[in-house]
C-alpha positions in Angstrom: 94.8 145.6 65.6 97.2 143.4 63.7 95.5 140.6 61.8 97.9 138.1 63.3 96.5 138.8 66.8 93.8 136.1 66.2 96.5 133.5 65.8 98.5 134.8 68.7 95.4 134.6 70.9 94.7 131.0 69.9 98.3 129.9 70.5 99.0 131.7 73.7 97.8 128.8 75.8 99.0 126.0 73.6 102.1 125.4 75.7 100.3 124.9 78.9 102.4 123.4 81.6 100.3 123.1 84.7 102.3 120.7 86.7 104.8 123.0 88.2 105.7 122.5 91.8 103.8 124.7 94.2 106.0 127.8 94.5 104.7 128.9 97.9 107.2 127.2 100.2 108.3 130.4 101.9 105.2 132.4 101.7 104.6 133.6 105.2 100.9 134.6 105.0 99.3 132.5 102.4 96.5 130.5 104.0 95.0 129.1 100.9 93.9 125.5 100.8 93.1 122.9 98.1 89.7 124.5 97.5 90.7 128.1 96.9 92.0 129.5 93.6 95.3 131.3 93.4 94.5 134.5 91.4 97.9 136.2 91.8 99.0 135.5 88.2 102.5 135.0 89.5 102.8 131.3 89.1 106.0 129.4 88.8 105.1 128.3 85.3 105.3 132.1 84.5 108.3 132.9 86.5 110.4 129.9 85.4 109.0 129.5 81.9 112.4 129.3 80.3 111.3 127.1 77.5 109.6 130.0 75.6 112.8 131.9 75.0 116.4 130.9 74.7 119.5 132.6 76.1 119.5 135.3 73.4 115.9 136.2 74.2 114.7 134.8 70.8 111.4 133.0 70.5 111.6 129.3 70.6 109.1 126.8 69.2 106.9 125.5 72.0 105.8 121.9 72.4 102.1 122.6 71.9 99.1 121.3 73.8 99.6 118.1 75.7 97.4 115.3 74.3 99.2 112.3 75.8 99.3 110.2 72.6 101.7 107.6 74.0 99.7 107.1 77.2 96.4 106.7 75.4 97.9 104.3 72.8 99.3 102.1 75.6 95.9 102.1 77.4 94.1 101.1 74.2 96.5 98.1 73.9 95.8 97.1 77.5 99.2 98.2 78.8 99.0 100.2 82.0 102.0 102.4 83.2 103.6 101.7 86.5 103.7 104.7 88.8 106.5 105.1 91.5 105.9 107.0 94.7 108.2 108.7 97.1 107.8 108.4 100.9 105.1 111.1 100.9 102.9 109.4 98.3 103.8 111.7 95.5 104.1 110.3 92.0 107.6 110.3 90.5 109.6 108.8 87.8 108.6 108.3 84.1 105.2 106.9 85.1 104.5 109.8 87.5 105.4 112.4 84.9 103.1 110.8 82.3 100.3 110.5 84.9 100.6 114.2 85.8 100.5 115.2 82.1 97.3 113.2 81.6 95.8 114.7 84.8 96.5 118.1 83.4 95.0 117.3 80.0 91.9 115.9 81.5 91.5 118.9 83.9 91.7 121.3 81.0 89.3 119.5 78.8 86.8 118.0 81.3 86.2 120.4 84.1 84.0 123.5 83.8 85.5 127.0 84.0 82.5 128.8 85.6 82.8 127.2 89.0 84.2 129.5 91.6 86.2 126.9 93.5 87.0 123.2 93.6 84.2 122.2 96.0 81.6 123.4 93.5 83.0 121.2 90.7 80.4 118.3 90.2 81.4 115.0 91.7 80.7 113.1 88.5 83.3 115.3 86.7 85.9 114.5 89.4 85.1 110.8 89.3 85.5 110.8 85.5 89.1 112.0 85.8 89.8 109.5 88.5 88.3 106.6 86.5 90.4 107.6 83.4 93.6 107.7 85.4 92.9 104.5 87.2 92.2 102.7 84.0 95.4 104.0 82.4 97.9 103.6 85.3 98.4 100.9 87.9 97.0 102.6 91.0 95.3 101.5 94.2 92.1 103.2 95.4 94.0 105.0 98.1 95.6 107.1 95.3 92.3 108.8 94.5 92.8 111.7 96.9 96.2 112.7 95.6 95.1 112.4 92.0 92.1 114.7 92.6 94.3 117.1 94.5 96.6 117.3 91.5 93.6 117.8 89.2 92.3 120.6 91.4 95.7 122.4 91.4 96.0 122.0 87.6 92.5 123.3 87.1 93.1 126.4 89.2 96.5 127.1 87.6 94.9 126.7 84.1 92.2 129.3 84.9 94.8 131.6 86.3 97.0 131.3 83.2 94.0 132.1 80.9 93.1 135.0 83.1 96.6 136.5 82.8 97.6 135.6 79.2 94.2 136.0 77.5 91.6 138.0 79.4 93.8 140.7 80.9 96.0 140.8 77.8 93.2 141.5 75.3 90.3 143.0 77.4 91.3 146.6 76.4 93.1 146.2 73.0 90.9 143.5 71.4 87.8 142.6 73.5 86.1 140.9 70.6 88.6 138.1 70.9 87.3 137.2 74.3 83.9 136.2 72.9 85.1 132.6 72.2 87.7 130.3 73.8 91.0 129.5 72.1 90.6 127.3 69.0 92.3 124.2 70.6 89.6 124.2 73.4 86.6 125.5 71.6 85.1 122.0 71.6 85.5 121.6 75.3 83.9 124.8 76.6 80.4 125.9 75.7 79.9 129.6 74.7 77.9 130.2 77.9 80.6 128.6 80.1 83.3 130.6 78.5 81.4 133.9 78.6 80.5 133.4 82.2 84.1 132.7 83.0 85.3 135.9 81.3 82.6 137.9 82.9 83.7 136.8 86.4 87.3 137.9 85.7 86.2 141.4 84.6 84.3 142.4 87.8 85.7 145.0 90.2 85.6 142.4 93.0 87.8 140.1 91.1 90.2 142.9 90.3 90.5 143.7 94.0 91.0 140.1 94.9 93.7 139.7 92.2 95.7 142.7 93.5 95.5 141.4 97.0 96.8 138.0 96.0 99.5 139.6 93.9 100.7 141.5 96.9 100.6 138.4 99.0 102.6 136.4 96.4 105.2 139.2 96.2 106.2 138.3 99.7 107.7 135.0 98.4 111.4 135.9 98.8 112.9 132.7 97.7 111.2 131.4 94.4 112.4 127.9 93.6 113.6 126.7 90.2 112.4 123.1 90.3 110.3 123.4 87.1 107.8 120.7 86.2 109.4 117.8 88.1 109.2 119.5 91.5 110.8 118.2 94.7 110.0 114.6 93.6 112.4 115.0 90.7 115.1 116.5 93.0 114.8 113.5 95.3 115.0 111.1 92.3 118.2 112.9 91.0 119.8 112.7 94.4 119.1 109.0 94.6 120.7 108.6 91.2 123.8 110.4 92.4 124.1 108.3 95.5 123.2 105.1 93.8 120.7 104.1 96.5 117.5 105.2 98.0 117.5 108.1 100.5 117.1 106.8 104.0 116.6 110.2 105.6 114.8 113.2 104.0 116.8 116.4 104.6 114.5 119.3 104.0 117.3 121.8 104.1 119.3 120.0 101.3 116.1 119.8 99.2 115.3 123.5 99.7 118.9 124.4 98.7 118.9 122.3 95.5 115.5 123.7 94.6 117.1 127.2 94.3 120.0 126.1 92.2 120.4 126.5 88.4 121.6 123.8 86.1 125.2 124.6 87.1 124.5 124.0 90.8 124.7 127.7 91.7 122.3 129.7 93.8 121.9 132.9 91.8 119.5 134.8 94.0 121.3 136.8 96.7 118.6 136.4 99.4 118.4 132.6 98.8 122.3 132.4 99.0 122.2 134.0 102.4 119.7 131.3 103.6 122.0 128.6 102.1 124.9 130.0 104.1 122.8 129.9 107.3 121.8 126.3 106.5 125.5 125.2 106.3 126.2 127.0 109.6 123.3 125.4 111.5 124.2 122.0 110.0 127.7 122.3 111.4 126.3 123.2 114.8 124.0 120.3 114.9 126.8 117.9 113.9 129.0 119.4 116.7 126.2 119.0 119.2 125.9 122.7 119.9 122.2 122.8 119.0 119.5 120.2 118.6 116.7 119.8 116.1 113.3 119.4 117.8 110.2 118.5 115.7 109.5 121.1 113.1 112.3 123.4 114.5 115.0 121.8 112.3 117.9 123.3 110.3 115.7 124.7 107.6 113.2 126.4 110.0 116.1 128.0 111.9 117.8 129.2 108.7 114.6 130.8 107.3 113.8 132.4 110.7 110.1 131.7 110.6 108.1 128.8 112.0 106.4 126.2 109.8 103.0 127.2 108.4 100.1 125.0 109.5 99.0 124.2 105.9 102.2 123.0 104.3 105.8 121.9 104.9 108.6 123.8 103.2 111.2 122.0 101.2 109.0 119.0 100.6 106.4 120.0 98.0 102.6 120.3 97.8 100.1 117.9 99.5 102.3 117.2 102.5 101.2 118.6 105.9 102.9 119.0 109.2 101.3 115.9 110.8 102.4 113.7 107.9 106.0 114.9 107.9 106.8 115.5 111.5 104.3 113.0 113.0 102.7 115.8 115.1 99.1 115.3 116.5 96.2 116.8 114.7 95.3 120.3 115.9 92.6 120.4 118.5 89.7 122.8 118.8 90.8 123.2 122.4 93.7 125.5 121.8 97.0 125.3 123.5 96.2 128.5 125.4 94.0 126.4 127.7 96.3 126.0 130.6 95.7 124.3 133.9 94.5 127.6 135.3 91.8 127.7 132.7 90.8 124.1 133.5 90.6 124.9 137.2 88.4 127.9 136.4 86.1 125.7 134.3 85.8 123.2 137.2 84.9 126.1 139.6 82.3 127.4 137.2 80.7 124.0 136.8 80.7 123.6 140.5 78.9 126.9 141.0 76.3 125.8 138.4 75.8 122.6 140.3 75.2 124.3 143.6 72.6 126.6 141.9 70.7 123.6 140.5 71.0 121.3 143.6 67.8 122.5 145.2 65.9 122.0 141.9 67.2 118.4 141.6 66.2 117.6 145.2 62.7 119.0 144.6 62.4 117.0 141.4 63.5 113.8 143.2 61.0 114.4 146.0 58.2 115.0 143.5 59.0 111.8 141.6 59.1 109.8 144.8 55.8 111.2 146.0 54.2 110.3 142.6 55.5 106.8 142.7 54.4 106.4 146.4 50.8 107.4 145.4 50.7 104.9 142.6 51.9 102.1 144.8 49.3 103.0 147.5 46.5 102.9 145.0 47.7 99.5 143.7 47.7 98.1 147.3 44.2 99.4 147.9 42.6 98.0 144.7 44.8 95.0 144.0 47.6 94.5 141.5 45.3 93.6 138.7 46.9 90.2 138.3 45.6 87.1 139.9 42.8 88.9 141.8 42.7 91.7 144.3 44.8 91.5 147.4 43.3 92.7 150.7 46.4 91.9 152.8 47.5 95.0 154.6 50.7 96.3 153.1 53.4 98.4 154.7 53.6 101.9 153.2 56.1 102.3 150.4 59.4 103.7 151.5 62.0 104.7 148.9 65.5 103.2 149.2 67.7 105.1 151.6 70.2 106.0 148.9 67.5 107.9 147.0 67.0 110.3 149.9 70.7 111.3 149.9 71.6 114.7 148.6 74.7 115.4 146.5 77.4 117.3 148.3 80.3 118.3 146.0 83.8 117.8 147.4 86.1 120.8 147.9 87.1 122.7 144.8 90.6 121.2 144.8 89.2 117.8 143.8 87.6 117.0 140.4 83.8 116.8 141.0 80.7 115.8 139.1 79.1 118.7 137.2 76.1 118.5 134.9 76.4 119.4 131.3 76.1 123.1 130.3 72.4 124.3 129.9 72.8 124.4 126.1 73.3 120.6 126.0 70.7 117.9 126.4 70.1 117.2 130.1 70.6 113.7 131.4 67.4 111.7 132.0 67.2 110.3 135.5 66.9 106.5 135.6 63.6 105.0 136.9 63.6 104.6 140.7 62.6 100.9 140.3 66.2 100.3 139.4 68.7 100.3 142.2 70.7 103.5 141.5 73.9 102.1 143.0 74.0 99.4 140.3 74.8 102.0 137.7 77.7 103.6 139.6 81.0 102.5 138.2 84.7 103.0 138.3 86.6 103.6 135.1 90.0 102.3 134.3 92.6 102.6 131.6 95.1 99.9 130.6 94.4 97.8 133.8 91.6 97.3 136.2 94.1 98.5 138.9 94.5 101.9 137.2 91.2 103.8 138.1 91.2 107.2 136.5 87.6 108.3 137.1 84.2 107.4 138.5 80.9 107.7 136.8 77.5 106.3 135.9 76.7 103.6 133.5 74.1 105.0 131.0 73.6 102.3 128.4 75.3 98.9 127.8 75.9 99.7 124.1 77.2 102.9 122.3 75.0 103.0 119.2 74.0 106.6 120.0 77.5 108.0 120.3 79.4 109.5 117.3 82.7 108.2 118.5 81.7 104.5 118.3 79.3 102.9 115.8 77.6 99.8 117.1 80.7 98.5 118.9 79.8 95.8 121.4 83.1 96.3 123.2 82.1 99.7 124.5 79.4 101.0 126.9 78.2 104.5 127.5 79.1 106.2 130.7 78.9 109.7 132.3 82.0 111.0 134.0 81.2 112.2 137.5 84.5 112.2 139.5 88.0 112.4 138.0 91.1 111.1 139.7 93.6 111.6 136.8 92.9 114.7 134.8 95.7 114.1 132.3 94.7 110.4 131.4 93.9 109.9 127.7 90.4 109.0 126.9 89.9 105.6 125.3 87.7 107.3 122.7 88.3 111.0 122.0 85.2 113.3 121.8 86.1 114.5 118.3 83.3 117.0 117.9 84.7 118.9 120.9 88.3 118.1 120.4 88.6 116.6 123.9 91.1 113.8 124.4 91.7 113.9 128.2 89.6 112.6 131.0 89.7 115.9 132.8 88.0 117.7 129.9 84.8 115.6 129.9 83.5 115.9 133.4 79.7 115.8 133.1 79.8 114.4 129.6 78.7 111.0 128.3 81.5 109.1 126.6 82.4 105.7 125.3 84.4 103.4 127.5 85.7 99.8 127.0 83.4 97.4 128.9 86.3 95.4 130.3 87.7 98.5 132.0 84.4 99.5 133.6 84.0 98.2 137.2 80.2 98.1 137.7 77.8 95.7 139.5 75.4 95.8 136.6 78.0 94.8 134.0 79.4 92.1 136.2 75.9 90.7 137.0 74.8 90.6 133.4 78.1 89.2 132.3 78.7 91.8 129.6 82.5 92.0 130.3 84.5 90.5 127.5 86.9 89.1 130.1 84.3 86.6 131.3 83.7 85.2 127.8 85.1 81.8 127.0 87.6 81.8 124.1 86.3 80.3 120.8 87.3 76.8 119.9 89.9 76.3 117.2 88.6 75.4 113.8 91.1 72.5 113.6 89.6 69.1 114.4 91.4 66.6 116.6 92.3 64.6 113.5 94.0 67.6 111.9 96.0 68.3 115.1 97.1 64.7 115.2 98.0 64.8 111.5 100.5 67.6 112.3 102.7 65.1 114.1 101.9 62.0 112.1 102.7 63.2 108.6 105.7 65.5 108.7 107.5 66.3 105.4 111.2 65.5 105.1 113.4 68.5 104.4 117.0 67.5 103.5 120.0 69.7 104.0 121.2 71.7 101.0 124.9 72.3 100.3 124.6 75.8 101.7 122.9 74.7 104.9 125.3 71.8 105.3 128.2 74.2 105.0 126.6 76.5 107.6 126.0 73.5 110.0 129.6 72.4 109.8 130.7 75.9 110.5 128.6 75.9 113.7 130.5 72.8 115.0 133.6 75.1 115.4 131.6 77.7 117.4 131.6 77.8 121.2 128.1 77.8 122.8 128.4 81.4 124.0 129.5 83.0 120.7 127.2 85.7 119.3 127.1 87.3 115.8 125.7 90.9 115.7 124.0 92.1 112.5 123.0 95.8 112.5 119.8 97.0 110.8 118.8 100.5 109.8 116.2 102.6 111.6 113.8 102.4 108.7 113.3 98.6 109.2 111.6 98.6 112.6 111.4 102.3 113.4 114.5 102.4 115.6 118.2 101.4 115.1 118.5 97.7 115.9 121.1 94.9 116.2 120.1 91.3 115.5 122.1 89.1 117.8 122.2 85.5 116.7 123.4 82.7 119.0 124.8 79.4 117.9 121.5 77.6 118.7 119.6 80.1 116.6 121.5 79.1 113.5 121.4 75.4 114.4 117.6 75.6 114.7 117.3 76.7 111.1 119.8 74.2 109.9 118.0 71.3 111.7 114.5 72.6 110.6 113.5 73.1 114.2 111.2 75.8 115.8 112.4 79.3 115.0 112.7 82.1 117.6 112.4 85.9 117.4 116.0 86.4 116.3 115.7 84.3 113.2 112.4 85.9 112.2 113.8 89.4 113.0 116.7 88.8 110.6 114.4 87.7 107.8 112.2 90.8 108.1 115.4 92.8 107.8 116.2 90.9 104.6 112.7 91.5 103.2 113.0 95.3 104.0 116.0 95.4 101.7 114.1 93.7 98.9 111.1 95.9 99.4 113.2 99.1 99.0 115.1 97.5 96.0 111.8 96.8 94.3 110.4 100.3 95.0 107.5 99.0 97.2 108.5 100.8 100.4 105.3 102.9 100.1 103.3 99.7 100.6 105.1 97.8 103.4 106.6 98.5 106.8 107.8 96.0 109.4 107.1 95.5 113.1 109.7 94.1 115.5 108.4 90.7 116.6 109.7 91.0 120.2 107.6 94.2 120.8 104.3 92.3 120.3 105.0 88.8 121.5 103.7 87.5 124.8 107.2 88.2 126.3 106.8 91.9 125.7 104.5 92.5 128.6 100.8 93.0 129.2 98.3 93.5 126.4 98.4 97.3 127.1 102.2 97.4 126.7 102.0 95.5 123.4 99.2 97.7 122.1 101.2 100.8 123.0 104.2 99.4 121.1 102.0 98.8 118.1 100.5 102.3 118.4 103.9 104.0 118.4 104.8 102.1 115.2 101.6 103.3 113.6 102.8 106.9 114.2 106.1 106.2 112.3 104.2 105.2 109.2 104.0 108.3 107.1 102.0 106.9 104.2 98.3 105.9 104.3 98.9 103.1 101.8 101.4 101.2 104.0 100.7 97.8 105.5 102.5 97.0 108.7 103.8 93.4 108.6 103.7 91.9 112.1 105.2 88.4 112.8 103.1 87.5 115.8 104.0 84.7 118.3 101.6 83.3 120.9 103.4 80.8 123.1 105.3 78.8 120.5 103.1 79.4 117.4 104.0 82.0 114.8 101.3 83.8 112.7 101.5 86.8 110.4 99.3 89.8 110.8 99.0 92.7 108.3 97.7 96.0 109.5 96.8 99.2 107.6 96.1 101.7 110.4 94.5 104.4 108.2 91.7 102.1 106.9 91.4 99.8 109.9 92.2 96.9 107.6 93.6 93.7 109.2 94.7 90.5 107.5 95.4 87.3 109.6 97.6 84.6 108.1 97.8 81.4 110.2 99.7 78.3 108.9 97.2 76.2 110.8 94.2 78.1 109.2 92.6 78.7 112.6 90.3 81.5 113.7 91.4 85.1 114.4 92.9 85.0 117.9 91.0 87.0 120.5 94.2 88.1 122.1 95.6 89.6 118.9 92.2 91.2 118.1 92.0 93.0 121.5 95.6 94.3 121.2 95.1 95.6 117.6 91.8 97.3 118.6 93.4 99.0 121.6 96.2 100.3 119.3 93.6 101.6 116.8 91.8 103.4 119.7 95.0 105.1 120.8 95.8 106.0 117.2 92.5 107.7 116.6 92.5 109.4 119.9 96.0 110.7 119.2 94.8 112.1 115.8 91.6 113.4 117.4 89.7 111.5 114.7 86.4 109.7 115.0 86.1 106.0 114.2 84.2 106.0 110.9 84.0 102.3 110.1 84.4 99.0 111.9 87.7 97.2 111.4 87.9 95.2 108.1 89.2 91.7 108.7 90.5 89.4 106.0 91.4 85.8 106.9 92.7 84.2 103.7 93.3 80.5 103.2 97.0 79.6 103.7 99.2 76.6 103.0 98.8 74.2 106.0 101.9 73.4 108.0 102.4 69.7 108.3 104.1 69.7 111.8 104.1 72.0 114.8 107.7 73.3 114.3 107.1 74.7 110.8 105.1 77.8 111.6 108.1 80.1 111.6 109.2 79.0 108.1 105.6 79.4 106.8 105.1 83.0 107.9 108.5 83.9 106.4 107.3 82.4 103.1 103.9 84.3 103.5 105.8 87.6 104.0 108.2 87.0 101.1 105.3 86.3 98.6 103.3 89.2 99.9 106.0 91.8 99.8 106.7 91.1 96.1 103.2 92.1 95.2 102.3 95.7 94.2 98.6 95.1 95.0 98.5 93.4 98.4 94.8 93.5 99.0 94.1 91.9 95.6 96.7 89.2 96.3 95.2 88.3 99.7 91.6 88.2 98.4 92.0 86.5 95.0 95.3 84.8 94.7 96.1 83.4 98.1 93.9 80.3 98.1 96.4 77.4 98.4 96.0 75.1 101.4 98.5 72.3 100.5 101.8 72.4 102.5 104.9 73.9 101.0 107.2 71.5 99.3 110.7 70.7 100.6 112.2 72.7 97.7 110.2 75.8 98.6 111.2 75.6 102.2 114.9 75.0 101.3 114.9 78.0 99.0 113.8 80.1 102.0 116.4 78.6 104.3 119.2 79.0 101.8 118.3 82.6 101.3 118.5 83.1 105.1 121.8 81.3 105.4 123.5 83.2 102.5 122.5 86.5 104.1 124.6 85.8 107.2 127.7 84.3 105.8 129.4 87.7 105.4 128.9 88.3 109.1 130.4 84.9 110.2 134.0 85.5 109.1 
């Protein structure tokens, strides 16, 4: 062997570039997940590794091993890099590139090689990488998942690269070189770790697995050419070309650009055919000939294959169908379960009930006879309390209802059925309790909407997995169903059941205020009977609101706007359109003359004025690159004028579904009667912050609506409630008169949306209780006035 092979062996992995975009967009059969290792050896860093050779096929000098000197130096000086994120939570920009480089460096030098897959890597090793990244870059704790996903992908690609370029390259020609790791990594891998890793790659089982994965990878017909930046870099370049942020994510355009070379040409013939089909389908969509529905969009139609359950094509790694298309989580109850299957299940359960009916009647008779014997003996020998009683007693007769037998209704109706024999049987309540007390009617949304009938089991739900120690819920068994398709208030996640018709005979959690039961009403457990809590404000503080108002003079801008209003007729309206991204739907803000005059005269603000200011803040949020943190709720959809609590909760739930990022806070201007408050909601973590210019308690009405929306959100995702809601009620500047609340919440929202760490700001920085000054209020009003001048011409 040539003596220079030693140097070649050591340098083969110096130019390790592990942050290529996942090149499996169009792989039809790859079911691998984040925990499995790709052993195909056909990675994009190998297929697209143009930096090793130039156009004349001459060797070029490689950049060497990444050691992140600039990042480490900045960290040692106390300077942390800012990281930008796209709408899917993927790091991008200069900070994102440096972070990915450091993740790769840490994965190669920190994680062991001899672990078969990511799950087996010790948790302390993973946490070490996360802590290093968190201390070097400005990140929130919610970024941990994506950081570790990137580390896992890098670790797997690194092992695959060494398998291909080192082990399989030299196992026959120079096996002695495989006795130690490359010189640049000899200090990171112990001899035992390295030898164990090499040994696992030389087994027949691994060779067979490798060939199988290579055959699977060969089915990737359309390899992309994104290189190290991936789809995030393509999105960034498109925004530079347009001079603004992308408002809509076009998968087909992203897919097409990912297959282009530096000259903007699609070289591959098969990919070029797909691009032509994309243009054809785009034209048909624009002409109204076809419609895009969910995941069946232009790209799916052009490729001719449906979306894979594990990834979304044209987007990049770590993005799943539910996140991109807002589809519900897959249920264990498959879609093949049609109504015919449900009817068959009802009939089967009914037959089982008939078979066990005699046994139940015999058991009831036996219990009654035993209790009758005990009572007779007590009458004969006295009660044991206060002396014996010799007064003749009438023989014990059980209540009439206990003698009744259960006769199931005809098969066409939903009937009570006991749980399958494999499940724990329901324990009969003691006969000393009147059984009819536990019978209840179950409602959803309103006490007039009865969807089922059942039996109250326990007052609290501490024993159910779906609810942990939640006093708002009780435990009931479903006996009779009136609306099979009604959605359960709490999904049975371990079974994948979300409909009332699926849980006949099961014990489930149900909100107490929607349970019509004599026992609950008698014991006053219903939240509707509880008196609302008193406000924390004293009478003197309330009086002070009207006795000590601050004087807010007119600024030149406001004076000009007020003079302009004198020329308006009372019925004149100015319409200001807002984009879909602001409130989740295209919207037009309609300002009347009195709306503008209210702001100029420093009077009570209405929904139109607040709505316009939220639109202005959305523009600022996107300009500052903080759209991954903040979204906005239309105030009219949650105010008291929107309808019942159930309608408002449903509006809130639908807005949750439109929020694609787990890190986003929903900013909700909330009006009760004439008082404005600001509520921040992070649906994924059940976090709620309540900002009230009067510094009062968290309103019961708002709490109930938010919890109902949370319940719908988790039922929709078929996800169990893991923690109770986290509530933060920070101290706020106190308004000095009743009409100021609208201005104060606008100021709250402006200060909050300028912060990259909202939770830290609410907990540590927001402690002021003194009122805002006239200058601070006027800055806010001037900003509002200047934004509408262009629409008043």
